[in-house]
MIGU-985116 format. One record per residue: residue in three letters; x, y, z of N, C-alpha, C, CB in turn. Coordinates in steps of 0.05 Angstrom, whole numbers, padded with zeros to 5 digits, always signed. Glycine has a CB too. Layout:
N
alaXYZXYZXYZXYZ
...
END
This chain:
346
unk-00339-00123-00067-00314-00111-00069-00295-00148-00054-00314-00072-00044
unk-00271-00153-00066-00266-00175-00075-00247-00182-00058-00260-00177-00101
unk-00247-00198-00042-00227-00219-00023-00218-00241-00033-00239-00229+00001
unk-00201-00251-00022-00181-00278-00036-00176-00293-00008-00142-00266-00055
unk-00187-00316-00011-00186-00347+00006-00160-00358-00003-00215-00372-00003
unk-00138-00347+00011-00114-00371+00007-00099-00372+00032-00091-00364-00019
unk-00089-00397+00042-00081-00406+00066-00044-00405+00056-00098-00440+00076
unk-00030-00391+00062-00004-00388+00062+00007-00412+00073+00003-00365+00076
unk+00029-00421+00059+00047-00445+00080+00073-00439+00081+00048-00477+00070
unk+00080-00407+00084+00106-00407+00092+00117-00406+00119+00116-00391+00080
unk+00150-00419+00126+00162-00423+00142+00188-00403+00145+00165-00447+00139
unk+00202-00394+00160+00220-00379+00157+00247-00397+00150+00221-00361+00181
unk+00247-00408+00155+00274-00430+00142+00273-00429+00119+00276-00462+00147
unk+00247-00423+00099+00252-00430+00075+00256-00403+00054+00230-00450+00066
unk+00274-00382+00069+00285-00362+00058+00314-00376+00053+00282-00336+00075
unk+00322-00393+00069+00359-00392+00061+00367-00398+00036+00378-00413+00077
unk+00384-00383+00024+00390-00379+00001+00378-00371-00019+00396-00393-00004
unk+00356-00355-00014+00337-00341-00031+00353-00313-00027+00303-00343-00021
unk+00349-00301-00056+00359-00276-00059+00333-00260-00031+00356-00265-00101
unk+00344-00229-00032+00337-00212-00007+00314-00193-00029+00369-00191+00012
unk+00282-00199-00024+00273-00196-00048+00243-00202-00036+00288-00215-00072
unk+00221-00193-00043+00195-00202-00037+00186-00224-00035+00182-00195-00049
unk+00199-00233-00060+00188-00259-00076+00205-00291-00059+00200-00254-00118
unk+00228-00274-00025+00241-00298-00022+00210-00310+00006+00284-00291-00009
unk+00187-00298+00005+00163-00305+00018+00142-00315-00008+00151-00278+00039
unk+00157-00333-00022+00136-00341-00048+00114-00359-00032+00153-00362-00077
unk+00117-00380-00015+00100-00396-00005+00079-00384+00002+00109-00407+00013
unk+00078-00356+00009+00061-00338+00020+00039-00322+00001+00078-00319+00033
unk+00046-00331-00022+00039-00310-00044+00023-00329-00070+00072-00294-00056
unk+00002-00326-00073-00019-00335-00090-00016-00337-00118-00037-00320-00086
unk+00011-00344-00128+00019-00336-00157+00037-00364-00162+00040-00303-00160
unk+00040-00371-00183+00070-00394-00197+00090-00389-00196+00075-00401-00224
unk+00103-00404-00214+00137-00403-00209+00143-00377-00217+00156-00426-00228
unk+00130-00372-00241+00143-00348-00264+00132-00322-00256+00133-00353-00300
unk+00150-00305-00244+00138-00274-00229+00143-00258-00250+00155-00260-00199
unk+00127-00234-00246+00135-00217-00262+00151-00196-00235+00109-00204-00283
unk+00180-00189-00245+00200-00175-00228+00214-00162-00231+00211-00183-00218
unk+00219-00138-00214+00240-00122-00220+00260-00112-00194+00228-00099-00234
unk+00262-00143-00184+00279-00134-00161+00266-00122-00128+00296-00111-00175
unk+00241-00122-00135+00232-00104-00111+00233-00125-00079+00195-00092-00119
unk+00237-00108-00067+00235-00123-00035+00251-00115-00020+00240-00151-00031
unk+00250-00112+00007+00274-00118+00024+00283-00092+00027+00296-00138+00013
unk+00271-00074+00033+00278-00050+00029+00290-00046+00058+00254-00031+00018
unk+00316-00025+00070+00316-00019+00095+00303-00011+00115+00325-00011+00096
unk+00299-00027+00136+00293-00016+00162+00303+00003+00181+00292-00030+00172
unk+00305+00027+00175+00323+00050+00196+00312+00062+00216+00333+00074+00184
unk+00337+00052+00237+00332+00072+00258+00341+00103+00262+00342+00060+00278
unk+00316+00110+00268+00320+00146+00263+00300+00153+00292+00301+00163+00223
unk+00311+00175+00306+00309+00192+00323+00290+00214+00320+00330+00198+00327
unk+00270+00219+00333+00257+00242+00318+00248+00245+00350+00231+00237+00287
unk+00254+00282+00359+00243+00292+00389+00261+00274+00405+00206+00287+00396
unk+00275+00260+00399+00288+00243+00435+00273+00221+00426+00276+00256+00475
unk+00255+00209+00407+00245+00184+00410+00251+00164+00381+00213+00190+00417
unk+00256+00140+00384+00267+00119+00372+00239+00119+00351+00276+00091+00394
unk+00249+00101+00327+00233+00099+00309+00243+00079+00291+00228+00123+00298
unk+00239+00066+00277+00242+00052+00255+00224+00054+00228+00241+00031+00264
unk+00245+00068+00212+00230+00076+00182+00240+00058+00165+00236+00105+00170
unk+00213+00036+00148+00212+00022+00128+00217+00041+00103+00187+00006+00128
unk+00249+00042+00086+00245+00054+00065+00234+00048+00037+00263+00059+00063
unk+00216+00055+00041+00194+00036+00020+00193+00063-00010+00149+00029+00042
unk+00209+00084+00000+00217+00101-00029+00231+00082-00047+00239+00129-00024
unk+00251+00068-00040+00270+00058-00057+00255+00044-00075+00291+00043-00047
unk+00238+00033-00085+00231+00011-00101+00235+00011-00130+00207+00005-00098
unk+00235+00006-00152+00234+00014-00176+00229+00040-00184+00221+00002-00186
unk+00187+00036-00177+00175+00063-00187+00175+00084-00163+00143+00059-00199
unk+00195+00079-00140+00199+00093-00121+00166+00099-00098+00213+00119-00136
unk+00157+00071-00105+00132+00079-00078+00135+00045-00072+00090+00096-00089
unk+00121+00043-00052+00116+00015-00031+00098-00001-00057+00093+00023+00009
unk+00074+00012-00070+00057+00003-00094+00070-00022-00100+00056+00024-00121
unk+00085-00014-00115+00112-00035-00131+00101-00066-00119+00154-00027-00115
unk+00096-00067-00089+00097-00097-00079+00065-00103-00091+00103-00101-00040
unk+00051-00085-00085+00023-00099-00095+00024-00105-00130-00006-00075-00087
unk+00038-00088-00143+00038-00085-00181+00049-00111-00190+00062-00057-00197
unk+00077-00113-00175+00088-00143-00183+00070-00166-00183+00111-00153-00164
unk+00052-00171-00159+00037-00201-00148+00014-00195-00167+00027-00207-00108
unk+00005-00171-00161-00023-00166-00187-00015-00179-00215-00029-00127-00197
unk+00007-00170-00223+00012-00171-00249+00020-00193-00263+00027-00155-00253
unk+00046-00215-00243+00040-00235-00249+00027-00257-00240+00052-00239-00255
unk-00003-00251-00235-00028-00262-00237-00039-00261-00263-00045-00251-00221
unk-00040-00237-00268-00057-00230-00293-00047-00240-00318-00058-00201-00297
unk-00018-00238-00318+00000-00248-00345-00003-00288-00333+00046-00228-00346
unk-00007-00291-00320-00014-00328-00314-00037-00328-00325-00018-00342-00279
unk-00058-00309-00324-00087-00309-00343-00084-00307-00361-00106-00293-00342
unk-00069-00293-00373-00069-00287-00402-00081-00261-00419-00083-00308-00410
unk-00080-00244-00393-00094-00221-00397-00070-00204-00425-00099-00202-00361
unk-00087-00185-00429-00070-00167-00450-00071-00149-00451-00070-00167-00471
unk-00093-00134-00429-00097-00104-00432-00115-00104-00406-00113-00093-00463
unk-00106-00081-00392-00117-00070-00364-00121-00037-00362-00095-00078-00341
unk-00137-00036-00344-00135-00002-00333-00138+00002-00305-00157+00018-00345
unk-00134+00023-00296-00126+00021-00264-00128+00050-00270-00093+00005-00250
unk-00147+00064-00245-00140+00095-00232-00126+00098-00211-00162+00108-00223
unk-00117+00115-00205-00092+00115-00189-00100+00151-00185-00057+00102-00209
unk-00083+00170-00160-00076+00184-00150-00045+00192-00161-00082+00177-00127
unk-00031+00174-00176+00002+00172-00178+00015+00152-00183+00015+00178-00159
unk+00019+00145-00149+00043+00114-00145+00024+00096-00153+00057+00103-00108
unk+00000+00088-00155-00007+00068-00163-00016+00056-00192-00021+00067-00150
unk-00020+00084-00208-00009+00079-00229+00010+00079-00245-00015+00081-00236
unk+00027+00095-00237+00063+00088-00239+00066+00062-00239+00083+00098-00214
unk+00061+00046-00213+00070+00020-00209+00056+00002-00229+00065+00011-00180
unk+00034+00010-00235+00016-00022-00254+00030-00017-00277-00024-00022-00262
unk+00036+00013-00280+00047+00017-00311+00067+00010-00317+00049+00038-00320
unk+00087-00001-00293+00110+00002-00294+00116-00034-00303+00122+00016-00264
unk+00098-00044-00286+00097-00075-00286+00089-00083-00310+00078-00088-00267
unk+00060-00070-00321+00053-00085-00338+00070-00079-00365+00024-00083-00339
unk+00081-00056-00356+00101-00056-00388+00128-00082-00380+00122-00014-00395
unk+00133-00085-00360+00148-00110-00357+00138-00135-00368+00153-00114-00332
unk+00111-00140-00357+00097-00164-00370+00087-00168-00394+00079-00169-00360
unk+00093-00148-00407+00080-00136-00444+00055-00146-00442+00097-00153-00478
unk+00035-00130-00422+00002-00119-00419+00004-00093-00428-00013-00117-00388
unk-00016-00078-00442-00025-00066-00457-00034-00047-00430-00044-00080-00479
unk-00037-00019-00419-00040-00007-00401-00056+00012-00401-00023-00002-00395
unk-00083+00023-00387-00092+00049-00396-00091+00064-00367-00124+00049-00413
unk-00088+00081-00361-00085+00093-00328-00105+00122-00328-00044+00104-00319
unk-00122+00120-00313-00139+00146-00308-00129+00165-00280-00172+00135-00304
unk-00123+00188-00284-00115+00200-00259-00134+00230-00256-00080+00204-00258
unk-00136+00243-00242-00154+00265-00229-00131+00280-00250-00158+00271-00188
unk-00138+00311-00259-00124+00332-00273-00110+00337-00257-00136+00353-00282
unk-00104+00341-00232-00087+00353-00215-00070+00332-00204-00101+00369-00194
unk-00064+00320-00209-00045+00291-00209-00012+00306-00206-00049+00268-00246
unk+00007+00301-00193+00031+00306-00202+00044+00304-00223+00041+00298-00193
unk+00055+00327-00246+00073+00317-00278+00095+00302-00269+00088+00344-00298
unk+00097+00298-00242+00130+00281-00243+00117+00252-00242+00158+00288-00208
unk+00089+00251-00238+00071+00216-00240+00067+00216-00255+00047+00203-00228
unk+00049+00234-00274+00037+00228-00298+00063+00226-00325+00011+00252-00303
unk+00089+00241-00322+00103+00235-00338+00116+00213-00338+00114+00248-00340
unk+00124+00198-00313+00127+00171-00306+00113+00146-00313+00126+00173-00286
unk+00091+00151-00318+00061+00140-00322+00071+00136-00350+00029+00162-00316
unk+00067+00156-00372+00074+00156-00400+00101+00146-00403+00072+00183-00412
unk+00117+00151-00400+00141+00145-00400+00147+00109-00398+00152+00162-00376
unk+00130+00096-00395+00131+00069-00384+00119+00055-00416+00109+00065-00350
unk+00105+00076-00424+00084+00064-00455+00052+00063-00448+00092+00026-00466
unk+00037+00073-00416+00014+00074-00409+00000+00094-00427+00011+00079-00383
unk-00028+00095-00433-00044+00109-00440-00057+00121-00422-00056+00099-00453
unk-00048+00160-00413-00056+00163-00398-00079+00180-00405-00039+00166-00384
unk-00093+00176-00379-00126+00194-00386-00124+00213-00363-00161+00172-00382
unk-00126+00244-00363-00135+00261-00345-00155+00258-00343-00132+00282-00346
unk-00173+00257-00318-00200+00256-00312-00203+00290-00295-00207+00225-00291
unk-00227+00307-00302-00231+00332-00285-00247+00315-00257-00253+00360-00303
unk-00241+00331-00246-00258+00331-00219-00239+00314-00188-00292+00309-00230
unk-00248+00304-00173-00244+00286-00155-00229+00268-00156-00260+00278-00150
unk-00210+00250-00139-00203+00232-00146-00222+00198-00154-00185+00234-00128
unk-00247+00204-00144-00275+00192-00148-00283+00191-00174-00295+00205-00133
unk-00279+00208-00188-00285+00219-00210-00261+00200-00236-00282+00254-00203
unk-00243+00202-00225-00224+00182-00241-00226+00148-00241-00195+00189-00229
unk-00239+00138-00206-00245+00112-00214-00266+00108-00222-00242+00096-00199
unk-00291+00123-00228-00309+00122-00245-00313+00122-00271-00319+00133-00241
unk-00287+00132-00282-00283+00135-00310-00270+00110-00320-00266+00160-00318
unk-00253+00097-00298-00233+00066-00303-00258+00044-00301-00203+00058-00272
unk-00274+00047-00281-00296+00029-00287-00310+00023-00302-00309+00030-00279
unk-00317+00050-00319-00333+00049-00346-00313+00036-00372-00345+00084-00355
unk-00293+00041-00365-00264+00029-00386-00269+00005-00383-00229+00034-00377
unk-00273-00013-00359-00264-00041-00353-00291-00062-00361-00256-00044-00317
unk-00302-00045-00379-00322-00062-00389-00312-00088-00422-00348-00036-00397
unk-00288-00071-00424-00275-00082-00442-00250-00093-00434-00273-00067-00460
unk-00241-00088-00416-00219-00105-00412-00213-00100-00384-00194-00100-00432
unk-00191-00123-00368-00198-00127-00337-00182-00097-00330-00182-00161-00320
unk-00192-00092-00304-00193-00069-00280-00175-00080-00264-00223-00064-00263
unk-00147-00074-00267-00124-00083-00250-00119-00058-00226-00093-00088-00271
unk-00142-00058-00205-00143-00047-00187-00127-00049-00158-00163-00048-00186
unk-00113-00028-00153-00096-00026-00126-00120-00029-00105-00078+00005-00122
unk-00141-00021-00111-00154-00020-00087-00175-00051-00080-00173+00010-00091
unk-00190-00056-00103-00210-00078-00105-00189-00098-00115-00238-00072-00127
unk-00176-00111-00126-00164-00132-00138-00147-00145-00112-00146-00122-00165
unk-00153-00163-00106-00147-00176-00079-00110-00180-00085-00170-00213-00073
unk-00107-00189-00099-00079-00197-00112-00061-00182-00103-00076-00197-00141
unk-00068-00145-00109-00055-00126-00098-00049-00126-00073-00064-00108-00102
unk-00062-00133-00052-00065-00128-00018-00043-00158-00013-00109-00132-00001
unk-00048-00181-00038-00026-00201-00024+00004-00200-00034-00034-00232-00030
unk+00004-00173-00051+00038-00158-00057+00039-00141-00031+00043-00132-00093
unk+00023-00126-00022+00031-00103-00005+00030-00121+00030+00004-00070-00010
unk+00031-00146+00032+00033-00156+00055+00058-00159+00058+00018-00178+00059
unk+00075-00165+00035+00095-00173+00042+00116-00152+00064+00103-00180+00018
unk+00099-00134+00064+00117-00104+00076+00121-00122+00111+00089-00060+00076
unk+00090-00136+00123+00091-00145+00143+00120-00166+00141+00064-00155+00149
unk+00115-00184+00124+00141-00201+00121+00165-00195+00124+00143-00209+00102
unk+00173-00182+00106+00200-00164+00120+00204-00149+00139+00211-00148+00108
unk+00186-00132+00156+00194-00123+00182+00198-00147+00200+00173-00103+00193
unk+00181-00169+00196+00183-00191+00220+00203-00196+00218+00169-00215+00222
unk+00220-00203+00188+00242-00213+00195+00272-00199+00198+00241-00230+00179
unk+00265-00174+00183+00292-00161+00197+00287-00144+00222+00307-00139+00175
unk+00268-00160+00238+00271-00155+00270+00271-00180+00280+00248-00138+00285
unk+00282-00206+00264+00291-00226+00273+00260-00246+00289+00318-00214+00293
unk+00241-00247+00260+00214-00253+00262+00209-00244+00293+00207-00285+00255
unk+00209-00227+00300+00190-00203+00319+00173-00192+00307+00204-00180+00330
unk+00150-00181+00318+00135-00161+00312+00133-00144+00327+00115-00166+00306
unk+00137-00120+00316+00144-00087+00324+00118-00092+00344+00142-00054+00294
unk+00117-00066+00371+00095-00064+00392+00069-00054+00363+00104-00034+00425
unk+00080-00029+00353+00055-00012+00337+00074-00005+00308+00043+00022+00359
unk+00049-00009+00279+00057+00007+00263+00045+00029+00257+00061-00004+00247
unk+00052+00052+00243+00040+00085+00241+00049+00084+00215+00054+00114+00262
unk+00024+00081+00195+00021+00087+00161+00006+00100+00157+00017+00069+00143
unk+00004+00112+00142-00009+00136+00123-00040+00119+00107+00021+00149+00092
unk-00060+00132+00112-00082+00110+00097-00097+00134+00088-00103+00085+00118
unk-00117+00127+00055-00117+00141+00036-00143+00114+00030-00085+00149+00019
unk-00131+00110+00019-00150+00080+00007-00138+00053+00022-00144+00073-00034
unk-00125+00058+00034-00111+00041+00058-00106+00011+00053-00129+00041+00084
unk-00085+00009+00029-00077-00013+00016-00052-00028+00036-00068-00003-00015
unk-00040-00009+00048-00014-00014+00060-00022-00014+00084+00008+00005+00057
unk-00037-00007+00101-00054-00019+00129-00070-00046+00120-00080+00007+00142
unk-00083-00049+00098-00092-00070+00096-00072-00092+00095-00106-00068+00076
unk-00057-00085+00074-00040-00112+00069-00012-00114+00096-00025-00108+00031
unk-00011-00103+00112+00004-00096+00133-00008-00117+00159-00001-00062+00137
unk-00038-00109+00155-00052-00125+00180-00060-00155+00159-00088-00102+00199
unk-00058-00160+00138-00063-00188+00129-00030-00198+00138-00074-00191+00090
unk-00013-00188+00129+00017-00197+00130+00014-00213+00163+00043-00164+00126
unk+00010-00194+00185+00017-00197+00206-00001-00228+00214+00013-00169+00220
unk-00024-00213+00205-00047-00243+00218-00032-00260+00215-00078-00254+00203
unk-00030-00265+00188-00018-00293+00178+00009-00301+00193-00011-00292+00145
unk+00024-00288+00198+00043-00290+00208+00032-00298+00238+00058-00267+00202
unk+00017-00279+00250+00010-00289+00279+00000-00320+00277-00016-00268+00293
unk-00020-00328+00254-00033-00353+00255-00024-00380+00255-00047-00354+00239
unk+00002-00369+00232+00024-00390+00229+00046-00397+00255+00043-00380+00204
unk+00048-00374+00277+00057-00379+00299+00083-00375+00291+00049-00405+00310
unk+00090-00349+00277+00119-00347+00271+00121-00317+00286+00129-00350+00234
unk+00104-00299+00295+00112-00276+00305+00076-00280+00332+00116-00243+00273
unk+00088-00265+00356+00070-00271+00379+00043-00260+00372+00081-00259+00406
unk+00043-00234+00360+00021-00214+00356+00021-00205+00332+00020-00192+00373
unk+00001-00187+00328-00006-00168+00305+00002-00141+00319-00042-00170+00294
unk+00017-00125+00317+00017-00101+00319-00003-00082+00315+00031-00097+00308
unk-00003-00069+00338-00029-00039+00334-00013-00027+00318-00038-00014+00363
unk-00043-00024+00302-00033-00006+00275-00052+00030+00273-00046-00031+00241
unk-00034+00051+00271-00043+00075+00276-00039+00084+00251-00032+00089+00297
unk-00065+00087+00240-00066+00098+00216-00070+00131+00207-00085+00084+00208
unk-00051+00139+00194-00046+00177+00192-00068+00189+00169-00005+00187+00178
unk-00081+00198+00169-00092+00213+00150-00099+00251+00159-00119+00194+00142
unk-00092+00254+00133-00085+00285+00126-00112+00304+00139-00083+00290+00086
unk-00119+00318+00158-00144+00337+00172-00158+00345+00149-00136+00365+00190
unk-00141+00350+00124-00167+00361+00107-00168+00342+00086-00165+00391+00094
unk-00172+00311+00096-00185+00293+00086-00185+00271+00107-00175+00286+00060
unk-00202+00271+00120-00203+00243+00138-00226+00229+00138-00199+00248+00166
unk-00231+00217+00118-00265+00203+00130-00259+00184+00145-00289+00188+00109
unk-00242+00166+00149-00237+00141+00165-00229+00151+00197-00210+00121+00149
unk-00208+00172+00199-00216+00181+00226-00239+00192+00242-00204+00194+00229
unk-00252+00209+00211-00272+00211+00233-00298+00185+00240-00286+00238+00225
unk-00292+00172+00219-00321+00143+00236-00306+00134+00251-00337+00111+00218
unk-00278+00141+00259-00262+00116+00273-00275+00130+00312-00212+00117+00263
unk-00276+00153+00302-00276+00174+00327-00307+00171+00340-00270+00209+00316
unk-00320+00167+00322-00355+00166+00323-00367+00139+00325-00368+00179+00295
unk-00346+00118+00329-00352+00090+00330-00370+00084+00309-00363+00082+00355
unk-00355+00090+00280-00376+00078+00259-00363+00057+00246-00387+00098+00237
unk-00373+00042+00226-00364+00023+00214-00360+00029+00183-00379+00002+00219
unk-00367+00047+00173-00361+00056+00146-00348+00087+00144-00389+00054+00130
unk-00335+00095+00130-00324+00126+00121-00351+00142+00122-00307+00128+00087
unk-00339+00168+00145-00357+00186+00141-00365+00211+00119-00354+00194+00159
unk-00378+00217+00108-00371+00236+00085-00363+00260+00095-00393+00242+00066
unk-00345+00267+00078-00337+00295+00078-00335+00314+00056-00315+00296+00087
unk-00325+00346+00066-00320+00359+00044-00285+00360+00045-00337+00389+00044
unk-00280+00343+00026-00251+00347+00025-00240+00372+00018-00240+00330+00008
unk-00213+00388+00035-00204+00409+00032-00173+00399+00013-00203+00424+00061
unk-00159+00414+00006-00146+00405-00014-00119+00400+00009-00144+00428-00044
unk-00095+00380+00006-00073+00373+00019-00057+00360+00002-00077+00359+00040
unk-00032+00385+00015-00011+00369+00000+00003+00342-00010-00001+00374+00007
unk-00015+00323+00020-00011+00294+00019-00024+00287-00002-00019+00279+00043
unk-00028+00282-00030-00048+00275-00050-00049+00248-00043-00042+00280-00082
unk-00032+00229-00047-00034+00200-00040-00056+00197-00023-00010+00189-00028
unk-00063+00207+00001-00086+00200+00018-00108+00215+00022-00079+00196+00039
unk-00108+00228-00003-00134+00243-00005-00157+00229-00022-00128+00270-00016
unk-00168+00213-00007-00190+00201-00015-00209+00195+00006-00183+00181-00027
unk-00233+00207-00004-00257+00220+00006-00271+00195+00013-00273+00239-00014
unk-00268+00179-00005-00295+00156-00004-00282+00127-00011-00323+00164-00030
unk-00268+00129+00010-00243+00100+00003-00259+00071+00007-00212+00100+00030
unk-00262+00055-00018-00269+00035-00022-00274+00009-00002-00256+00034-00038
unk-00248+00009+00011-00247-00010+00032-00247-00004+00055-00229-00024+00031
unk-00256+00021+00060-00265+00038+00085-00265+00025+00106-00290+00048+00085
unk-00284+00009+00104-00296-00008+00127-00281-00025+00139-00317-00024+00119
unk-00266-00040+00115-00241-00061+00121-00216-00049+00139-00227-00070+00090
unk-00212-00029+00131-00194-00008+00142-00193+00002+00174-00202+00015+00126
unk-00222+00006+00174-00228+00013+00202-00234-00014+00222-00254+00032+00202
unk-00249-00043+00216-00243-00060+00219-00216-00069+00234-00247-00064+00200
unk-00191-00066+00215-00174-00074+00216-00156-00053+00243-00167-00076+00187
unk-00156-00036+00238-00150-00018+00256-00158-00025+00279-00157+00005+00251
unk-00190-00029+00288-00192-00038+00316-00185-00061+00320-00215-00036+00327
unk-00187-00086+00296-00181-00112+00310-00149-00107+00326-00183-00141+00285
unk-00133-00091+00315-00103-00094+00324-00101-00072+00347-00080-00087+00298
unk-00127-00060+00359-00125-00043+00381-00108-00023+00374-00118-00055+00404
unk-00107-00010+00350-00102+00018+00343-00121+00037+00346-00094+00021+00318
unk-00110+00057+00324-00131+00079+00324-00117+00098+00308-00140+00091+00353
unk-00129+00128+00300-00132+00143+00279-00115+00168+00287-00161+00149+00271
unk-00098+00180+00271-00086+00205+00269-00090+00219+00250-00063+00205+00270
unk-00104+00248+00257-00099+00265+00240-00072+00283+00240-00120+00279+00241
unk-00066+00300+00219-00045+00315+00216-00052+00340+00201-00025+00300+00205
unk-00042+00365+00212-00051+00387+00195-00027+00391+00170-00055+00415+00215
unk-00037+00405+00162-00016+00417+00130-00007+00424+00140-00019+00435+00105
unk+00004+00443+00166+00030+00455+00183+00048+00426+00188+00018+00473+00218
unk+00041+00415+00200+00051+00391+00212+00063+00367+00190+00027+00379+00228
unk+00049+00365+00161+00056+00359+00139+00088+00373+00127+00032+00366+00125
unk+00078+00400+00125+00103+00408+00105+00129+00404+00129+00101+00448+00089
unk+00128+00412+00158+00136+00416+00176+00168+00389+00176+00109+00415+00197
unk+00144+00367+00178+00158+00343+00168+00174+00336+00153+00148+00332+00162
unk+00166+00342+00125+00174+00335+00098+00204+00359+00100+00144+00343+00071
unk+00196+00377+00114+00229+00403+00121+00245+00379+00131+00227+00437+00154
unk+00237+00380+00153+00252+00360+00174+00273+00332+00164+00227+00347+00191
unk+00251+00309+00149+00262+00299+00134+00283+00304+00116+00250+00295+00127
unk+00276+00321+00100+00294+00336+00075+00320+00336+00087+00285+00369+00065
unk+00324+00362+00105+00338+00373+00120+00359+00348+00129+00320+00386+00141
unk+00350+00321+00137+00361+00304+00151+00375+00286+00116+00336+00286+00177
unk+00367+00295+00088+00378+00278+00075+00369+00267+00064+00388+00268+00081
unk+00331+00259+00069+00314+00244+00056+00288+00256+00037+00305+00229+00077
unk+00300+00256+00012+00271+00270-00010+00245+00252-00005+00279+00266-00050
unk+00226+00252+00007+00211+00235+00000+00188+00258-00004+00209+00209+00019
unk+00167+00238-00013+00137+00261-00022+00121+00271+00003+00108+00242-00042
unk+00099+00288+00005+00084+00296+00025+00070+00276+00033+00070+00315+00020
unk+00063+00257+00014+00048+00235+00028+00060+00220+00051+00041+00215+00009
unk+00083+00221+00045+00106+00201+00068+00111+00222+00085+00140+00185+00053
unk+00111+00238+00084+00120+00265+00111+00094+00270+00125+00131+00301+00097
unk+00063+00256+00113+00043+00262+00128+00047+00239+00152+00014+00261+00109
unk+00054+00215+00139+00060+00190+00158+00079+00185+00178+00065+00173+00145
unk+00103+00205+00170+00127+00201+00189+00114+00227+00209+00164+00205+00173
unk+00091+00249+00207+00079+00273+00222+00060+00254+00241+00061+00299+00199
unk+00050+00233+00229+00032+00223+00250+00045+00200+00270+00007+00210+00236
unk+00070+00196+00259+00088+00174+00277+00100+00191+00294+00112+00155+00262
unk+00113+00214+00287+00118+00231+00321+00102+00239+00336+00132+00254+00323
unk+00079+00238+00325+00048+00249+00341+00055+00229+00362+00010+00243+00322
unk+00053+00208+00345+00046+00185+00365+00066+00171+00377+00032+00165+00352
unk+00096+00171+00376+00115+00165+00393+00127+00189+00412+00134+00154+00378
unk+00109+00209+00415+00110+00230+00437+00100+00221+00453+00102+00254+00435
unk+00082+00205+00456+00065+00197+00477+00060+00166+00485+00040+00207+00471
unk+00085+00152+00468+00087+00127+00473+00098+00111+00488+00091+00121+00460
unk+00094+00090+00507+00107+00076+00527+00137+00078+00520+00096+00048+00529
unk+00164+00077+00541+00186+00075+00536+00191+00041+00525+00200+00086+00560
unk+00208+00046+00505+00219+00019+00492+00204+00004+00478+00228+00002+00509
unk+00182+00028+00469+00163+00010+00445+00166+00014+00420+00134+00013+00446
unk+00172-00016+00413+00178-00011+00390+00164-00009+00365+00190-00024+00389
unk+00170+00014+00342+00149+00040+00327+00160+00037+00303+00149+00076+00339
unk+00154+00016+00288+00161+00021+00257+00133+00036+00236+00171-00014+00244
unk+00156+00055+00215+00133+00073+00202+00147+00072+00175+00126+00107+00216
unk+00144+00088+00157+00151+00082+00126+00160+00109+00112+00123+00071+00109
unk+00169+00110+00098+00175+00127+00075+00155+00116+00054+00206+00126+00066
unk+00133+00125+00049+00124+00107+00025+00125+00114-00003+00098+00101+00027
unk+00133+00143-00014+00140+00153-00039+00164+00165-00034+00120+00171-00052
unk+00179+00170-00059+00196+00182-00065+00189+00213-00068+00204+00170-00084
unk+00203+00237-00063+00221+00256-00067+00205+00273-00095+00253+00242-00072
unk+00215+00245-00114+00222+00261-00142+00191+00258-00158+00253+00243-00163
unk+00176+00241-00141+00153+00234-00145+00127+00263-00144+00150+00211-00122
unk+00135+00284-00133+00123+00306-00121+00137+00330-00128+00122+00303-00092
unk+00169+00331-00147+00183+00348-00149+00170+00376-00148+00196+00343-00168
unk+00153+00388-00164+00139+00415-00168+00129+00420-00147+00118+00418-00188
unk+00119+00394-00124+00108+00415-00106+00121+00420-00087+00086+00412-00096
unk+00142+00395-00082+00165+00405-00059+00177+00427-00068+00189+00385-00051
unk+00179+00446-00089+00194+00466-00096+00178+00487-00087+00203+00467-00122
unk+00157+00483-00083+00136+00511-00079+00132+00505-00053+00104+00516-00097
unk+00136+00482-00036+00132+00479-00007+00165+00486+00011+00121+00443-00003
unk+00178+00485-00012+00206+00500+00001+00209+00526+00013+00226+00503-00018
unk+00200+00535-00006+00196+00568-00008+00177+00573+00022+00176+00579-00043
unk+00168+00556+00035+00155+00549+00065+00172+00540+00087+00135+00528+00063
unk+00198+00530+00090+00218+00517+00101+00229+00538+00124+00239+00509+00079
END
């Protein structure tokens, strides 16, 4: 597993006069001056009440490709363009593949994306529309990863899981949340976790901010998994340092349906270090959460609904006045066909 040693030199005053995007924290990012950008970042932090409890929801579904994965793809493609890379491969359950395909296109880099055959048609259409070569791989998500690794023998593996520059992008989630709260860290973050790139990015970002004295603490991280595919939650409950082996069942939350997360030990360590825990949500909770959000006007994908279901569960027992931040991680247009099926059960 690759990690990056990088000391950020950012201070809040540096943002004065800069555009409201994730590059306003450029001193915290390990790239040069010329960046691959489509204006990503600075998504709204919206106060919402569920079941009488207040939450703050970061609207990451509003990114250029419709998910928070654009944070990492922008930084990763900036780095790869600096290196003169001409072709990349990536494997994904959909959103990361869409983001890498889009930012590779913007950077002028050829791109091959490997996905499981049951990936949402909306996501595969998006990947192909960006000009990437799409490879549908039979089997589970892990089979797509193996196929991409084999293909990477002849070009660069632009992995959102393995490549540390991707995490350097997702950590801007923490910088934005802190700035939007007046350079104060929330008490708790509740985030969905499959491969854990948002959890790890948020933990990395808040750790850097706390180390620099910009915020006082790292928020408690509550990681949400679908009960049908919960190798990290299972390990956490048993006190283990590695994901447990599971027989995954189908879940509507395809974005977190990762049976063997490659950075699983790091996700477990980050959650524990923050004083946090894991929450698992049932398919019924995911669908109910999706229905409630859609009926309020937020068209989000089922993976986002899983995160909101976990946030609502956590908030029901949280301390009064606790500041809880969660996120809409992906847009509903990413899974329109699946949502059309689920609407019948609303």
